[in-house]
N, C-alpha and C positions, 0 to 999 in steps of 0.2 A: 504494500500500500504506500502510495506517495502522499506527502502532506504539504508539498510546496504551494498548491493551489488553494489552500483553505482560506476562507474568508477571514479578514482581519478582526472582524467583530465576533467570531465564533466563541472565543473564550468568555467574553462579556455576556453573551446570550446564555451560554451554559451556566455561568455563575448565577445569573438572574433566575433561571429555571430551578436550580437546586435550592436557591433561597426561598422561592415561592413554595417548593415542596416542604421545606422546613417549617413554614408557617402553618402547614396542614397536619403534620405528624410530629411526634416527639420520640421516635425510636429509630435505630439505625436501619439502613437498607443496603442490601447487596444485590446488584444486578449483573448478570453474566451476558456476554456477547454470544456465546455458543461456539461451536467448532464445526469444521467441515466433516462430511460423512463420505466414506468411500463408495463408489459406484460398483466396483468389483474388486480390484486390488488396491492396496493402501494408498498409493500415490495418485490414483485416478479418482478424483473426488467430484461430487456434485458441486455446482457453483455455491460458494458460501454467501449466506445472508445473515448479518448480525441481527439479534433480537431488537425489535423496534423500541421497546422500553429502555434498553441499554442505549440505543442510538439517541434517544431524546435527551438524555443527560450527559452522554459521553461524546456525542457529535460525530465520531468517526467509526467506520465499519471495521473495528479492530477484531482480529481473529484470536480466539482463545484468551479472552481478557475478562476482567471483572472490575467493577467500581463499587466502593463503599461510600454511602452518603450519610452524613449525620450533622445536624445543626448547620446546614448550608455548606459544609466542607465536603470535598471529594478526594478520596484516595484511589489511585489507579493501581491495579494489580495486573502486571503483564511481564512475561519474560522477554529478555533481549533475544534477538535471533541467534540461533546456534551458529558457531563459526563456519561450518560447512554449508550453510543455507544459501550463501551468496552465489554459489555455483549454480544452483537451481532457480533461485528467485531474484537474484540481483541484490544490491545493497538495500537494506531496509532500515527505516528509522529506528533509533534506539528509544528505550523507555523514557528517558529524560526529555528527549525531543518531543515525543508524543504528549507527555505530561504538560510541557510548556504550551503547546498548541491548544490544549483543551482547558487550560487554567487549573490543572489539578493542584491540590495543596501538598500532596505527597505522592511518590511513585515507588512501588515495592514489587518484589518478585511474587509470582503466584503462590509459591510455597508459604509466604508470610500470611496469606489469607486464612490459613487453617486456624489461626488463633483469634480471628476477628469475627466469627460468626455468631457469637452468643447473643440471643434475643434479637436477632436481625430478621427483618421481613424480606421477602423476595417474590418475584413472579416466575413461575416455572418456564423454562426454556424448552421449546418443542424439539429437543434433540436428546436422545437417550443418554449419550455419554455425559453431556453437560448436566442433565437432571440427576445423574448419580453423584456427580461432584457437588451439586447443590445440597443434596441430602447429607453428604458427609460433612461439609463445612457448617451447615446449619444445625447438625446433630438432631435431625428429625426427618421424617419422610416428607418430601415436597409434594404437595397435592396437585391435582389437575388444575389448569388455569380456568376451567369451567366450574370448579367447585372449591373456591378459596374460602378460607376461614381465618378468624383471628386477625393477627397483624398483617398477614398477606392480603386479606380482604380489605382491610383499612388502607393499606398501601395502594391497592388497585383502584379503589375509589378516589384516592388523592391524585393518582396519576391521570385517571379519566378526567377529573375536573380541570387539570392543567392542559391536557392534550385535546380537549373538546374544541378549543379555539387556538389560533395560530399567531405566533409572534412574527416580527418582520423577517427574522432569519429564515424561519420556516416558509413564509410566503415567497421569499426570493427563490428558494429551491422549488416550490410548487409551481411558480410561474415558469421556471426553466423546464420542468417536466411537461407542463402544458404546451409550451411553444414547440418543443421537439415532437410531441404527440400530434400536434396539428400538422406539422411538416410531414410526418409519417403517413397520415391519412391522405393528404394531398398526393403523396407519392403513390399510394395504393390505388387511388382513383386513376391517376395518369397511367399506371402500369396495366390496368385492367383490359384495355382494348387488344393488347397483344398477348395476354396471358391465356394459357390453355387450361390451367387448373388453379385451385385456390392457393396452393403452395407458392406459386409464383408471385401472387399479390402479397401474401404474407412476407415473402423474402424482400420485396421492395419496401414494405413498411418497416420491418424490423431492421433492414439495412440502414435506414435513416437514423434509427435509435442507436444502433451499434456505432455508427460513424461519429456520434456525439459522446462516445465513451459512456453510454448509459446502457441499461438493460430494460427488458419489459417488466412492468410491475405486476404482471400476472400472465398466465398462458394465453397467448393471443387467440381470439376467435375471429377467423376469417372464413366465412362459409356461405354457401348457397342454401344451406339448410338452417336458416335463422330460427326455425321453430325449435331447434335444440339449443337451449339457452346457453349452455357452457360447452358448446361443440369445440373439441380440440383435435380434430382430424382435418387434413388439408388435401385429400386426394381426389375430391370430386371435380369433374370437368366443369368448365364454365360454358353455359349455353346462352344463346342470345336472349331468351325470354326470362332468364334468371335474375333475381335480386341477390346481390352480394352484401351480407352483413359483416362489418368489420368492427370488432370491439377490441381496440389495441391502445395501450398506454405505456408511457415511458416511466422509468424510475431513475432518479439522479444517482450519482456516485455516493451521495450521502443518504440515500434510501427513501427520498420523498417521491410520491407517486402522482401520476395523472391517469385519467380513465375516460376515454372517449369512444362513442359508437356512432358510426354513420352507416346508412344503407343506401346502395346505389344500384342502378340497372347495369348489368353486364354489357348490354348493347349501347349504353349511353342514352337510352330513351325509355322512360317509364311507360308502361302500357296505361290505358285509361283506368283500369281497375287498380293497378299498383299506385298510380298517382292519387286516386281517391283515398285509399287507405293511408298512404304516406301523409297526406294533408291532415287526416284525422289525428294521427300520432303527433305531427308537428304542432297542431292546434293545442293539444294537451301539453306538450313541452313548453310552448310559449306562454300559455295561461299560468302554468305552475311557476315559471321564472318571474313573471310579472307580479306574482303574489308574495315573493320572498322578501322578508324584512324581519328585523328583530321582534320577538314575541309571537310570531305566527307559529302555530303548531304544524310540525312536519306531517303528522297524520292527516291534517286537513288538506295539505298540499297533495298528498296521495289520493285522497277522496275527490279532490278537484280533478285530478287527472282521470280518475275512473269515470267521473260524471261527463267530462268532455268527450272521452272515448265513447261512452254510451250514447251521448247525443249524436255524435258523428255516425255511429253504426245504425242508429234509428233513421237518420236522414238518408243513409244508403240503403235502407230496407233490409238490413241484416238482422237487427234486433227490432222487436215490436213492443211498444209500451212507453210509459213515462220514464225518462232517463234517471230521475232520482229514485223511483221505485225499482228500476232495474239494478241500480247500485246496491240498494238495500237487499235485493235478492242475490247479489254477487254474480249477476249475469255477465257483467263486464269482465270478470275474472276468467271466463271461458277463453278469452282472447288476450287478456292482460293479467296473468296470474301472479306476477311478482310485485314487489314493492317499487315505489317511484324512485328509490335510490338509497344512498348510504353516506356515512361519513367518509372523508378522504383525507389522508395525511401521510404518515410514515407507512401505513398499510393501505392497500387499495380499498379494502373494507376496514376502515381504521378501527383498531382495537377489538376486532371481533374474535381475537384469540381469547378474550375474556367473556365470550358468549354475548349476552344482551346487557351486560353491565354498563357498557358505554352507550349503547344505542337507546336504552330505555331509562326513563326517569325511575327513581327508587320505588315509587308506588305503582308502577305499571308493569304489566306482563303481556306477553303475546296473546293476541286473539286466536281463537280456533276457527274463526270465520274463513271461508274459502278466499274471500277477497281481501283479507287483512293479515293472514297468518304468515306471509313472507315479508311483512314490513320490517325493515332492518333498523329503522330510526323512529323513535316515538318520544320526541322532546320538543319544547319550544325552541325556536331558532335564536341564536345569540350572535352578536357581531364577532367576526373572526372565525366562525365555523365555515368549513369548506364541505360542501355536499354535492352529490351528483343528482341530476334530474334526468331520468331515462325511461319515459313511457314507451310502450311497445304494443304491437299487435302480432299475435302468433296463432297459427293453426296447428295445434298439437294433437295428432290423432288420438293419443291416449286420453286426452281430456274430452275432445269433441265426440269420440266414439264410446265413451264410458256409458254403460247402460243407465246408471243412476242419473247422470247429467242429461242424457237423452230424455229420460222420463220427466225430470224436474223442469227442464226448459223447453219441452216439446212445443209449447204454444208461444214461446218467447223468441225463438230463433226461426227465421225463415230459411230453412235448409236449402230450398231450391235457389233462392237468391244468393246464399253463401257459396254455392257451387260455382257461381260466375266469377268468384274471386280466388279460384284455385291457383292462380299464378302468384299469389301472395302467401308465401310460407311464413316469413317472419320479417318484421320491420322494427328497428329500435333506433331512437335518436337520443344521444346522451351528451351532456355537457357538464363541466365542473364549475360550480357557482359558489362564490364567496359571499357570505352574509356581511354586509357593511352596516355602518351605524344608522343609515337611513334607507337601505334597500339592498341591492345586490350588485355584484360584478361578475360577469361571465369570463372566467380565465381562458376559456377555449373559444372565445367569440370570433377569432380570426378564421375559424373553419366554418364556411357557410353551411347552411342546412336547408335552405329552401330548394324545392325540387328543380327549378330552372337552373340555378347555379350549380347544383350537384351534377346535373347532366352536362353542363359546360365543362366542369372539372374533369369528368370522365372522358369527354371528347377533346381534352387538352386545349380548350379555348381559354387560355390563361387570362387574357385581357378582359374578356366578357365575364369570367368567373372571379374577377377581382384579384388576379395574380396569385 
């Protein structure tokens, strides 16, 4: 890891973050970065990703390191590179150099950590080797991050309260991730006319991200089968009548994420039915973003998307009835089964390693309603929150052909009319939206989403598409 390019303000930001943590808790904390895992033999490892909770307070994606936080102070525990490592990895920064960059108060070897775990709280790292070390240092079994208790739970709640909103250092990274993600999507659209299969478009998009020394913040979704929400295969051929759904985001070197989805016609021209559904989804997207401001309930934004989609499908003759009543019956969820979005930050689904602890207010739990059970965020919005807005329309055979759904909604769906939209498997439009003091800012606004401009981008009409 190189440290020459690190922001001059990083150490001040990290000091401010740990001082804020000290105002919330009065016990020591140890956070581990984690370690790499071998794919097959020891030296051939999966790409390393440091724990996000560690990153928030340590700033750098250090391998096999730990930090101890107490009363606003930070102790760094990391070993210097072994003498022979330069042959394989080049010259690496020493412990004292790293400590100076992150503003650590002291820097020690990892072996010295074994005497510092008494009465310390932690967050489990999702890495088996590291979790064993955590248990040994803390002198107790480290629990699952979904089932925290005692000091660990108190720590998690404190971290959530800090990470729910973003400081300027974080926002600078998030803007970088957004900008590169926008460029990746434009490259994907431009590559589509000559591509024969999904993998070629994926390569064009991820190539832009890699060229900026970033990685993807999740497994890219680039598919003509948009009805498969987390489709991670790329072998399907691209046919002229297909829609291509691309859900691709960049992650900066420091671990901050973006998350964008666009859907475009492989031919460069939406069919009439595709354009009709696309505009319904876009109307929901725009209505939700227009409503974002501090104090607004994110659940209400989700229900607004559901209502706009229901209205659009009624207008198209697919659904029958009053839109508000249809939402109460969860009829919209036949086509829009997921939540309107999620928190975004160091994780693409920020802090979801803690289950619903970050996404839901203390007194709230997930609904068992078909149309609400996948809602990932149920809080009032605050300035500094970064959220995604991602309405969609999907024809999922397992949902639409389910006998119970067929019976429940037999008089609500016009099945013959729906058959006329068979060329719309899945459409999603997603942007990253920052809640400001008086409204919102779309960090991904430079990527157009209206149907005409999307067509122009696919057809490489750069000037008409706004460059």
